N, C-alpha and C positions, 0 to 999 in steps of 0.2 A: 911586458905585466908589468903594474903599478907594487909598489913598496906596499907593504902592511904591517902599520903598527903597532910595537909587540903588545898595547894593552889588547887589539884584538884577539891575540890569541889566549891572553888572558882572560877575555871575556868569556871567551867558548870553550874552554878549560873550567869553568865552570861551571857554564852549563852543561858540560860532559860530568861531571862528577852530579852534579842536581838529578839529570835523570837514570846514574847507576844508583843513585838512592833510591830515589821513585818507585826503581825496578825494585830494590833489595825491603821496599817499605814492607811494614806486617801490616796484617790488617785482617781485623773478622769479618764474616759476613752479617747482616742484620740481626740474624737471631744474637748469634754470638754475645753483637756487642751488647745485647737487654742483659747477659747474665749476671747477675747481681749476689747470688748467693747459692749455696752447696744444693736446695733443690732443685732450683734452675740451671745449673749447671746439668742434672742430675733425667730432667725435660727435655734439654739442649742431647743429652747422648742418645737419650731413646728415639726421639724423632729423627737424628742422622743412621740411628742404628736401622730404624723402619724406612729410610730413604732406600737406605744399600739393600736392604733384603727384598724391598720390592722393584730395585732397578735390574737385580739378578732376576727375580720374578720374571719379570719382561721379557730381560732378552732371553730364558729357557721359552719363555712363550715362542719368542721371532724364532728361535730355531728350530722349534716343531712346526711352526705354521710352513718355515722356507720348503722342508719336507714336503710338507700337507697341498702344496702346492707345486711341485716338482710333480709329482703323483699324479694330481689334475690335469697340469699341462699334460705328460704322456696320456692318459685318457683321452681328451681330446683331441692330441693328433692321430691317437691312433684310428678317432672315430672320424678323422677327415681325412684316412689316408687316399694320396692321391691325390691332392689339391694344394693348394698354396698355401691352406694353414694346417695343412700337418707340418711345412717348416716352421711356419711360424712360432708352434704350440713346442715343436722338440726345439727350437731356437733357447724359448723361453725354458724349460725344463732344464737345457744346460746352462743359460745364466743361474736357474736356482741354484743348482745342482754346485757351482764352484760360489757364490754366496754363503750357501749351508757349510761345505765347508770349508770358507772362512771364518766364520760366525763362529764354527764348534772350534777353532784352534783359538781362535783371541779370545774365547769363553773359559776355556781349558786354564789359558794363560792367568784369567783374572778372576779365578774363582779364588785361587786361595789368599791371596792377597786381601780379598773381599769379604772371606767366612775370617780372617783371623782379627780384621778392623769389628766387624760383626760380634765377635764373641766378646772381645774387650770391651765394646761399648756396653752392651750387654751388662759384662760383671760389674765394671766402673756403674750405670746405673742402679742396680742392685744395692754396690757398697752405698753408694749415698745416701739411697732411701731410708738403708738401713741407721747409718751416722745419724742423720736428720730421726730419724726414731725415736731414738738412744740417748741423744746431749742432751743436756742436762742445762738448766738457766736459770734454777732456783733451785731451794731446798726448803720443803714444808712438812708439816709434823706437828704430833702433839707436843702439852708442854713439857716441860722438865719434869725429873722427879729426883727430892733431895736425899743424900742419906748421910748422916752423922759418922761415917765410917764405920769398919771391922764388917767382916765376912767379904767373900768375892774379892776380887785382884782389886785391894787397896793398897797404898804404901802407908807403913807407919799410920793405920788407922787415920789416914787423911778423909776429909770430906768430901763427899761425891753429888755430883750436878750432873745427872745423867740425861742423854737428848737423844732423839732417833729418830733424823730426819730423812725423806724422802727427796731423794733425786727428781725432778720434773722437769717438763719444758714449759714453756710459752704457751697460751692458746694459740698463737697465730705460729705457729710451728708446723702445722699439717702439710702434709708435702704432697698433694694430692696432683701427679702428673696432669689429667688428661681434666683439670678445671675449665668449667666453662666458661669462665673470666679470663684466663690466660689467652690474651691476644698478642706479647711481646715474643715469644718463642713459637713459632710455625713453622709449621713445616713448608712453606710458599717462602718465610725467611733465609732459612737454608740452604746454602749455596756452596760447596765444594771449592764449583769454577773461580768464586770469589776469595771466599776465604786462604790466606796463606798461616794463621795462626788457630789454635782451640784456646775456649774459657776454662781451663782446669786449675780447680783451685791446688794449690800446694800441698805436697806428704805431707809439711809438719802442721799441718792443720787440719788433717782430719785424723791425726792421733788419738791417743786417750788424751780427756780435757783434764785438766790441773784445778786442783780444791787447796784452798787455802783456809787455816783453820786459827784463828785467831783466839787464847785463851783470856780470859778477866779475872784479877781477884782484887779486892779491896773488903776491905774493914774485917773481922775477928771470927774464927772458928763458932759456931753454934748461931750464930746472927743470921746469916742466910739460909735459911730453914724453911721459904717459901719459892715457890716454883715464881716465873715472870709471866704475867699473862699476857703484855705485852709485846717483850722483845722474847721469843720460843727460843729456850737453850740456857737463859740464865738464871741461876737461884738467887734471889736479893732477899733482904727484910722483911718481915711478914709485915704486911699481908704483899702478895703477889701483885696486886693489881698498881694501878699509877705508873710515871714514867721512869725508867732506872736510872735514868740521871739526878732523881730524886731519893734514891736510892745511897744510904750509908754502907752498905754489905753487899759488896756482889762475888759470886763465882761461878763461872763456866764459860763456855764455847762458842763461839759462833764459824759460821761455814760460809766462805765463800764460793762461786763458782766460777772460773775465769770464762768467758762467752770465748766460742769457737770465731776464728776470722775466716770469714767467710767469700770474702772479695778472691775470684778466680787469676789467677799467673795467666798471663800470656803465653802459651805453651809454642813455638814455631812448628810447620810442619816443615820445612826447606831448609836444608844445609845454609847458613848467614854467608859460607865461604862461594855455597855453589847453589844458587836458589834451581839449580833444574835437579838437582837432588834431594832425596831424602835426607831429616834428622837418624841420629843412629836410636835404633833400638836398644833399651835395657836387659832384655828375655837374657838370664845367665847371671845377673845379679840376685841378690837379697830380694823376694818379691818385686821382683823385677816387672814382673804379666800387670802389676796395677799401678805403675810408675806412668804420672803425665808422658814422659819421653816415649815411652814404648805406644801409647795409645796413641801417639799424635803418630809415628813414623807409621806405623799400619794402617790410617786413614790416607797418609801421603803416599802410599804403597799403592792403594785401591785408589787414590786418584789418580796415580802414576800409570795404574791400567783395568782403563777404565769396561765396564758392560760391552761388546760392540751391539750396535742397531742395525738391522738391516730391516728392507724396501721388499713388499713381495713384487715382482717383477710386473705382474700382468697390475697391480695399482697405480704405476706410474705413470705419469701424461704420453700424448705421443711423442713431444715437443721432448720430453725427456730419453727418452728410449731410441730416437735420432741422431741424438748424442751418442749413446752409450757406446765405447769402446767395444764389451768385453758383448753386447748382443751383438755388433756387426763383426765382430770374430765370428761366433758360432753360428751367423747365417753365410759366412763365407766358406766357413770347413764344410758345411748342409749344401750349399748347393754349389763350390768350386774348389772342393780339397787340395790342401796346398797351395791354392791361390793365393797372390799377395789381396792384403787386408787393405779395404780403403780408409785413406787418413785424411783424404778432404771431407768438410762437412756436406757438400752440397753430394761426393758421394756416397757418403754415406747415412746422408739423408734419403738420397735414391731406392737405394738398399734396402733399407726397412721397410718403405713406404711401399715397395713392391710386396713385401706380403702381409705388410699389418695394414694396409691404408693410411691414405694421404691426409685423411681430415681426421678430426678432433672426434667425428660422431660416428666414421664408419669403422673408425679403429675402437670403439664403445661399445658398439654392436657383434661388430664381431670377432672381437677378440676379447674383450673386457666380460662381457655378456654372455659369450660362451662360455666362459670359464665359471661365472656367479650366477647368471638367471636364468640362461636355456637347460633343461632337463633334458637329462640321455632317457627314453626312453625303447625299452627293449624289453621283451620277455625272453631272458637265459634257464631251460629246462622251463623248473619251474616258479621262477624266479624273476617278479617284473620290477625290473629296474625306472625310476620315474623320478631323477636329483641331477642336479646338473653336476659337473665332475667336482668342483671344489669341496662338497656335500660329500661325495662317492669317495673321494679319497682316503685311505687310510680308512678304509671300512672294508670288512669281506664282500661288501657288492662292488666297489670300487676296482678290486682286484681280478674279480668274476666280469667284470664289463671292460676290461683291461685287457686280459685273457682272451677273451671271446675276439672283441674287434681285432688284435693282432693276428690270430687264426685264421681270424677272416680273409684278411689279406694274404695270408701267406699260403692260403687254399685255393685264392684268385689268383694268384701268380703261379703258382701248378697249374692249376687248369690251364692257362693260356700257355704254361711253358709248353706241357703234355698236347697241347692244339700243332703248337709250332714241330714240334719232332715228329707225330704222325705223319709215315709215309702217305706219298698220293703215290695214283699211278697213272703213268703219263700214254699220251696216244701211242706213240712212239715206241715204249713198250710193249704193251698190248698189241698191236701194228706185228712188230717182229714174231709175235708167239705165233700168231695165225699164218705166219706164212710158213712156219715150220711146217710139213706133213710126214715126217716119220718121226715115231712113236718113241723109238731111243734115244734119238737125238730131239725129241722135245727134254726130253727128261732130265739132261746133263747137261742144256741151257742154261746160263743164269737166269733167275726172274720167269721161269717159263714151269707146267705141268700139263703132263697130257691128261684128258680128259674120257678116260674109256668108255664112260656111257655115251658121250657125245662124238666119243672119235676122235677129236680136237684137240689141237694146243693152244693153249691159253694162258694169260697171264698170271702166274704164283703171287702174293703179296708178301706171304712170307718168306718164300727165297729174292724176291725183291731186298725187303729189307736186311737177310741176313749179310747178303753178297753185297750190299753198298757199300760204298768205301769209307770210311771212317769217318764220320762228323763227330766223335766226342762227344754226344747227345747225354753220358754221366758227366764228362765234361759243364757243357752245360745245366745240368741240372744239381752242379753240386753248389750253387747257389743255396737252392732250396735243402740239401743234406748237410752243408757246411755252414753258410751262411748265417739261418734262418734262426739257430738256437742265439749266438751272438746278437742280432736283432732281436730276439727277445727277451734276452739278458739284461743290452741296454735299454729297450722299453722300460725295462722294469727297474732296474737301478740305474 
């Protein structure tokens, strides 16, 4: 093996460091990169919270849909009793039940994180819009009022120039989050899959605003006896009109408001030393829920515990079912209990095709449309049912139809079992009784009785049944007695 120069190792090391740095690089999503003010951060928070809520609602709906699909499969299976379709739909029900259980478990784990993230984002939105609404950028008011002293809180009869400004915001401070003209921060541009940081204005910039008061004094008392009409807040030499710079006597104070710094701070979602972990929450510290680090932690935990998404089995394509391990396992358990589950793709495909059809068109007609389109048309007592299984599921009519078809199947099985258990009179038994001429012997012979009216011995079916060796008919009927409730419970739940 040829030797490698040391500079090759150096290049590889540099490339490796660059790769790690790229992996740890923090970035905004497209909407986050456009946040440049408190108002736009509030809009971002609102939309992100709505995305979380919508995702939660979708996942809850999918859980309901899985339960509905499972019941619709059981209705279709009961309706097609004794056919390959019964096996197909029962297998789909097993798959739907497994997905529903898994979905519910993952949803339960995700909800605490999503609920906290949603609540903190909405709190932040409300807080920011309130700050924008009450933040001042200027002071407005009427002209000042001059007093030569005396009365009120004066010092040594000092002259006063009183001014009552109103703190106000600029006209462009309107924070309308649903503005039609806003196209930089939209739902489509928010992506937690891409974002590794949030644009959150620093806490120091959300506190109370600073106000600077500058006092002015020039000239002699009794000379600044008029309020300036050009610079509100000052009293000057009469007349009040004209530029203050031309006055020889000035008294008063001017108010200057320090505008907030609205540029957001990049707040990382993930721990710098361990990108797979989330940053630390500051809940427990003073006002900890409102701190950017806490919000970032909550959003990161939601990102790390996403809502589950599950497809309804009957909506999947035939090719997908042919490769589905969970469906193949269900079919194996139904058709060959305890048997080896096929692992080879060809064997799995063969098993699925046996019950679901081998062509997309056949699968669509026999399975998919059987659930969603083809109606179950039956009248049970006074209830007329005329809907496909998926519409019947989780309705009173659906439960009635399911119970009806299960009961009908059990009744047919019992009728078949009763027919199999009914005793038959054999020719040998009948001939044996006819051969007995003695009345008393006839009475004691198993399977025979004496007909006094006709004075002859003949076969007695009742005695034949009683004397027949134990065939364990109770055991044969035990399926109906013991298994039927279990079957009903399986099909119902």
